[in-house]
Phi, psi and omega in degrees: 000321180298318180297319179297317178298318179293321178295315179293327177293316180295320176297317181294321178293320177298316178295320180295319178294323180293322179295317181294317180295315179295322176297318180298314177301316181297322179291318176298322178292322180294320178295318178298320179296316179297322177295319179294321179294320179295319178294323178296317178297321179295319178295323177296319180294316179299317180299318179296319177298317179296320176296319176297316178297319180296317181293327178294314181293332186260010179299136183301319181296321179294314179299316182295320181291321178294319179298319182281322184275309185274326184257000182051041177267155176215162178283132180288157178300156179295332181288341182263357180268129179238135177258126181266109180290144176075011178274125183265145178298145180277353182288139181291141183272139178292151179290136178278146178298131176086000180287144180265139181294335181276356181235117181293148179284152179292142177289140178289154181291145181290141180285144179293142180273151176300154185296331181287342184255353180281135178222180181292160184285347181277131178294141178262147181295143179283147181261000000 
């Protein structure tokens, strides 16, 4: 009977130690999870700040003011602007779904130009 009690006591101690060990590991992993979540939130906040900063730097009014003040650039007169009809953009076009590589995709229609920039199709001599 004593041997049985000692065996059961040893099993009980082993189970108790395994419970303590598993609880300790669970707590360490939970703390690690909380740190990772906090870091993720900090990265999300920084990402939002960077997006805001990028939109601020790329604002049309800011670029226009720098171009006019620091670079002494100005918008040309309407008489100096020439629109070249039928000129296709040099930017590569994205592939259309279902498009075959052996057959080129159709070129998109040109966007209409504002009325102040439209001129006759005949080129005018440069001054």
